[in-house]
MMTF fields as JSON, N, C-alpha, C and O atoms, coordinates in Angstrom:
{
  "mmtfVersion": "1.0.0",
  "mmtfProducer": "UNKNOWN",
  "numBonds": 171,
  "numAtoms": 172,
  "numGroups": 43,
  "numChains": 1,
  "numModels": 1,
  "chainsPerModel": [1],
  "groupsPerChain": [43],
  "chainIdList": ["A"],
  "bondAtomList": [4, 2, 8, 6, 12, 10, 16, 14, 20, 18, 24, 22, 28, 26, 32, 30, 36, 34, 40, 38, 44, 42, 48, 46, 52, 50, 56, 54, 60, 58, 64, 62, 68, 66, 72, 70, 76, 74, 80, 78, 84, 82, 88, 86, 92, 90, 96, 94, 100, 98, 104, 102, 108, 106, 112, 110, 116, 114, 120, 118, 124, 122, 128, 126, 132, 130, 136, 134, 140, 138, 144, 142, 148, 146, 152, 150, 156, 154, 160, 158, 164, 162, 168, 166],
  "bondOrderList": [1, 1, 1, 1, 1, 1, 1, 1, 1, 1, 1, 1, 1, 1, 1, 1, 1, 1, 1, 1, 1, 1, 1, 1, 1, 1, 1, 1, 1, 1, 1, 1, 1, 1, 1, 1, 1, 1, 1, 1, 1, 1],
  "groupList": [{"groupName": "MET", "atomNameList": ["N", "CA", "C", "O"], "elementList": ["N", "C", "C", "O"], "formalChargeList": [0, 0, 0, 0], "bondAtomList": [1, 0, 2, 1, 3, 2], "bondOrderList": [1, 1, 2], "singleLetterCode": "M", "chemCompType": "L-PEPTIDE LINKING"}, {"groupName": "SER", "atomNameList": ["N", "CA", "C", "O"], "elementList": ["N", "C", "C", "O"], "formalChargeList": [0, 0, 0, 0], "bondAtomList": [1, 0, 2, 1, 3, 2], "bondOrderList": [1, 1, 2], "singleLetterCode": "S", "chemCompType": "L-PEPTIDE LINKING"}, {"groupName": "THR", "atomNameList": ["N", "CA", "C", "O"], "elementList": ["N", "C", "C", "O"], "formalChargeList": [0, 0, 0, 0], "bondAtomList": [1, 0, 2, 1, 3, 2], "bondOrderList": [1, 1, 2], "singleLetterCode": "T", "chemCompType": "L-PEPTIDE LINKING"}, {"groupName": "LEU", "atomNameList": ["N", "CA", "C", "O"], "elementList": ["N", "C", "C", "O"], "formalChargeList": [0, 0, 0, 0], "bondAtomList": [1, 0, 2, 1, 3, 2], "bondOrderList": [1, 1, 2], "singleLetterCode": "L", "chemCompType": "L-PEPTIDE LINKING"}, {"groupName": "ILE", "atomNameList": ["N", "CA", "C", "O"], "elementList": ["N", "C", "C", "O"], "formalChargeList": [0, 0, 0, 0], "bondAtomList": [1, 0, 2, 1, 3, 2], "bondOrderList": [1, 1, 2], "singleLetterCode": "I", "chemCompType": "L-PEPTIDE LINKING"}, {"groupName": "ALA", "atomNameList": ["N", "CA", "C", "O"], "elementList": ["N", "C", "C", "O"], "formalChargeList": [0, 0, 0, 0], "bondAtomList": [1, 0, 2, 1, 3, 2], "bondOrderList": [1, 1, 2], "singleLetterCode": "A", "chemCompType": "L-PEPTIDE LINKING"}, {"groupName": "VAL", "atomNameList": ["N", "CA", "C", "O"], "elementList": ["N", "C", "C", "O"], "formalChargeList": [0, 0, 0, 0], "bondAtomList": [1, 0, 2, 1, 3, 2], "bondOrderList": [1, 1, 2], "singleLetterCode": "V", "chemCompType": "L-PEPTIDE LINKING"}, {"groupName": "PRO", "atomNameList": ["N", "CA", "C", "O"], "elementList": ["N", "C", "C", "O"], "formalChargeList": [0, 0, 0, 0], "bondAtomList": [1, 0, 2, 1, 3, 2], "bondOrderList": [1, 1, 2], "singleLetterCode": "P", "chemCompType": "L-PEPTIDE LINKING"}, {"groupName": "CYS", "atomNameList": ["N", "CA", "C", "O"], "elementList": ["N", "C", "C", "O"], "formalChargeList": [0, 0, 0, 0], "bondAtomList": [1, 0, 2, 1, 3, 2], "bondOrderList": [1, 1, 2], "singleLetterCode": "C", "chemCompType": "L-PEPTIDE LINKING"}, {"groupName": "TRP", "atomNameList": ["N", "CA", "C", "O"], "elementList": ["N", "C", "C", "O"], "formalChargeList": [0, 0, 0, 0], "bondAtomList": [1, 0, 2, 1, 3, 2], "bondOrderList": [1, 1, 2], "singleLetterCode": "W", "chemCompType": "L-PEPTIDE LINKING"}, {"groupName": "PHE", "atomNameList": ["N", "CA", "C", "O"], "elementList": ["N", "C", "C", "O"], "formalChargeList": [0, 0, 0, 0], "bondAtomList": [1, 0, 2, 1, 3, 2], "bondOrderList": [1, 1, 2], "singleLetterCode": "F", "chemCompType": "L-PEPTIDE LINKING"}, {"groupName": "GLU", "atomNameList": ["N", "CA", "C", "O"], "elementList": ["N", "C", "C", "O"], "formalChargeList": [0, 0, 0, 0], "bondAtomList": [1, 0, 2, 1, 3, 2], "bondOrderList": [1, 1, 2], "singleLetterCode": "E", "chemCompType": "L-PEPTIDE LINKING"}, {"groupName": "ARG", "atomNameList": ["N", "CA", "C", "O"], "elementList": ["N", "C", "C", "O"], "formalChargeList": [0, 0, 0, 0], "bondAtomList": [1, 0, 2, 1, 3, 2], "bondOrderList": [1, 1, 2], "singleLetterCode": "R", "chemCompType": "L-PEPTIDE LINKING"}, {"groupName": "TYR", "atomNameList": ["N", "CA", "C", "O"], "elementList": ["N", "C", "C", "O"], "formalChargeList": [0, 0, 0, 0], "bondAtomList": [1, 0, 2, 1, 3, 2], "bondOrderList": [1, 1, 2], "singleLetterCode": "Y", "chemCompType": "L-PEPTIDE LINKING"}, {"groupName": "GLY", "atomNameList": ["N", "CA", "C", "O"], "elementList": ["N", "C", "C", "O"], "formalChargeList": [0, 0, 0, 0], "bondAtomList": [1, 0, 2, 1, 3, 2], "bondOrderList": [1, 1, 2], "singleLetterCode": "G", "chemCompType": "PEPTIDE LINKING"}, {"groupName": "ASP", "atomNameList": ["N", "CA", "C", "O"], "elementList": ["N", "C", "C", "O"], "formalChargeList": [0, 0, 0, 0], "bondAtomList": [1, 0, 2, 1, 3, 2], "bondOrderList": [1, 1, 2], "singleLetterCode": "D", "chemCompType": "L-PEPTIDE LINKING"}, {"groupName": "LYS", "atomNameList": ["N", "CA", "C", "O"], "elementList": ["N", "C", "C", "O"], "formalChargeList": [0, 0, 0, 0], "bondAtomList": [1, 0, 2, 1, 3, 2], "bondOrderList": [1, 1, 2], "singleLetterCode": "K", "chemCompType": "L-PEPTIDE LINKING"}],
  "groupTypeList": [0, 1, 2, 3, 1, 4, 4, 3, 5, 6, 7, 6, 8, 4, 9, 5, 6, 9, 10, 6, 4, 11, 1, 4, 12, 13, 4, 3, 1, 14, 11, 13, 11, 4, 15, 16, 12, 3, 16, 15, 6, 8, 12],
  "groupIdList": [1, 2, 3, 4, 5, 6, 7, 8, 9, 10, 11, 12, 13, 14, 15, 16, 17, 18, 19, 20, 21, 22, 23, 24, 25, 26, 27, 28, 29, 30, 31, 32, 33, 34, 35, 36, 37, 38, 39, 40, 41, 42, 43],
  "secStructList": [7, 7, 2, 2, 2, 2, 2, 2, 2, 2, 2, 2, 2, 2, 2, 2, 2, 2, 2, 2, 2, 2, 2, 2, 2, 2, 2, 2, 2, 1, 2, 2, 2, 2, 2, 2, 2, 2, 2, 2, 2, 2, 7],
  "xCoordList": [-24.081, -23.258, -23.836, -24.696, -23.32, -24.375, -23.401, -22.47, -24.196, -23.674, -22.428, -21.261, -23.013, -21.737, -20.414, -19.398, -20.377, -19.344, -18.72, -17.519, -19.248, -19.094, -18.291, -17.23, -18.764, -18.249, -17.032, -16.18, -17.176, -15.443, -14.409, -13.19, -15.125, -13.8, -13.38, -12.45, -14.282, -13.483, -12.302, -11.258, -12.125, -10.696, -10.061, -8.879, -10.464, -8.794, -8.2, -7.006, -9.568, -8.977, -7.836, -6.802, -8.476, -7.868, -6.602, -5.493, -6.782, -5.411, -4.098, -2.969, -5.008, -3.831, -3.061, -2.037, -3.953, -3.523, -2.293, -1.349, -2.33, -1.781, -0.381, 0.639, -0.492, 0.234, 1.755, 2.9, 1.124, 1.707, 2.476, 3.594, 1.355, 2.654, 3.752, 4.89, 2.843, 4.244, 5.387, 6.362, 5.669, 6.388, 7.279, 8.504, 6.303, 6.836, 7.749, 8.63, 7.619, 8.288, 9.76, 10.536, 9.533, 9.912, 11.338, 12.366, 11.145, 12.798, 12.969, 14.114, 12.093, 12.827, 13.262, 14.471, 13.063, 13.802, 15.389, 16.475, 15.137, 17.146, 16.849, 17.518, 16.261, 15.708, 16.149, 17.122, 15.238, 15.508, 16.879, 17.067, 18.129, 19.345, 20.286, 21.099, 19.938, 20.344, 19.926, 20.723, 18.742, 18.198, 19.414, 20.23, 18.916, 19.628, 21.488, 22.037, 21.746, 23.514, 23.486, 24.23, 22.447, 22.775, 22.521, 23.278, 21.529, 21.111, 22.702, 23.313, 23.11, 24.675, 25.672, 26.571, 25.102, 26.873, 26.15, 26.948, 24.961, 24.59, 24.576, 24.354, 24.916, 24.897, 26.126, 25.965],
  "yCoordList": [138.105, 138.167, 137.243, 136.439, 137.325, 136.5, 135.139, 134.798, 134.54, 132.529, 133.043, 132.852, 133.929, 133.939, 134.617, 134.415, 135.159, 136.322, 135.253, 135.454, 134.068, 132.843, 131.468, 130.907, 131.364, 130.585, 131.049, 130.385, 133.21, 132.497, 133.272, 133.396, 133.68, 134.027, 132.166, 131.991, 131.238, 130.01, 129.547, 129.34, 129.397, 129.095, 129.971, 129.781, 131.22, 132.41, 132.205, 132.371, 131.604, 131.913, 130.294, 130.238, 129.103, 128.042, 128.78, 128.996, 128.966, 129.206, 129.52, 129.036, 130.884, 132.042, 131.16, 131.454, 129.986, 129.383, 128.397, 128.094, 127.912, 126.526, 127.142, 126.457, 129.244, 129.836, 129.686, 129.443, 129.976, 130.45, 129.138, 128.847, 128.587, 126.958, 126.452, 126.044, 126.656, 126.11, 126.891, 126.151, 127.991, 129.899, 129.189, 129.071, 128.734, 128.393, 127.085, 126.864, 126.42, 124.892, 124.268, 123.342, 125.903, 126.645, 126.774, 126.159, 127.739, 128.405, 127.8, 128.001, 126.876, 125.858, 124.903, 124.882, 124.164, 123.292, 123.811, 123.24, 124.732, 125.422, 125.663, 126.582, 125.196, 125.908, 127.086, 127.509, 127.784, 129.314, 129.612, 130.097, 129.17, 129.615, 129.357, 130.138, 128.074, 127.215, 127.868, 127.75, 128.606, 129.929, 131.162, 131.58, 131.406, 132.606, 132.8, 133.614, 132.086, 131.479, 131.207, 131.716, 130.315, 130.063, 131.739, 132.283, 132.453, 134.088, 134.434, 134.672, 134.399, 135.398, 135.061, 135.662, 133.589, 132.954, 133.28, 133.11, 133.688, 133.851, 134.736, 134.97, 136.287, 137.269, 137.914, 138.8],
  "zCoordList": [160.519, 159.622, 158.69, 159.051, 157.258, 156.289, 156.445, 157.175, 155.281, 155.075, 154.378, 154.721, 153.035, 152.592, 153.075, 152.41, 153.84, 154.57, 155.411, 155.596, 156.026, 156.646, 155.967, 156.241, 155.514, 153.832, 153.142, 152.552, 153.463, 152.727, 153.983, 153.865, 155.03, 155.794, 156.757, 157.543, 156.369, 157.375, 156.02, 156.639, 155.089, 154.382, 154.386, 154.099, 154.675, 155.055, 156.163, 156.413, 157.282, 158.706, 158.869, 159.534, 158.008, 157.774, 156.789, 157.277, 156.012, 155.581, 156.38, 156.463, 157.094, 157.478, 158.759, 159.376, 158.9, 160.86, 160.186, 160.917, 158.794, 158.604, 157.941, 157.869, 157.213, 156.864, 157.808, 157.428, 159.337, 160.629, 161.206, 161.631, 160.994, 161.356, 160.471, 160.701, 159.082, 158.577, 158.684, 158.814, 158.685, 158.511, 160.107, 160.105, 161.517, 162.216, 161.987, 162.818, 161.163, 160.846, 160.287, 160.522, 159.009, 157.957, 158.708, 158.425, 159.75, 160.382, 161.515, 161.921, 162.506, 163.209, 162.335, 162.563, 161.549, 161.02, 160.408, 160.511, 159.938, 159.856, 158.083, 157.611, 157.454, 156.013, 155.973, 155.349, 156.827, 156.952, 156.387, 155.272, 157.54, 157.541, 156.194, 155.699, 155.773, 154.716, 153.49, 152.559, 153.239, 152.235, 152.054, 151.233, 153.416, 153.599, 152.913, 152.17, 153.347, 153.082, 151.215, 150.377, 151.029, 149.404, 149.074, 148.27, 149.667, 148.949, 148.795, 147.753, 149.913, 149.984, 149.038, 148.45, 149.087, 147.769, 146.535, 145.613, 146.062, 144.538, 144.254, 143.067, 145.619, 144.679, 143.978, 143.139]
}
């Protein structure tokens, strides 16, 4: 692998891991259920 592809791959991998962790935290916190209910009310 070239240095350039490593430089590009590292931030993408870090972002992907952060995104998964934040998604799990968001669903477990109960905010997801509240947002779902708000969408139903606004329809």
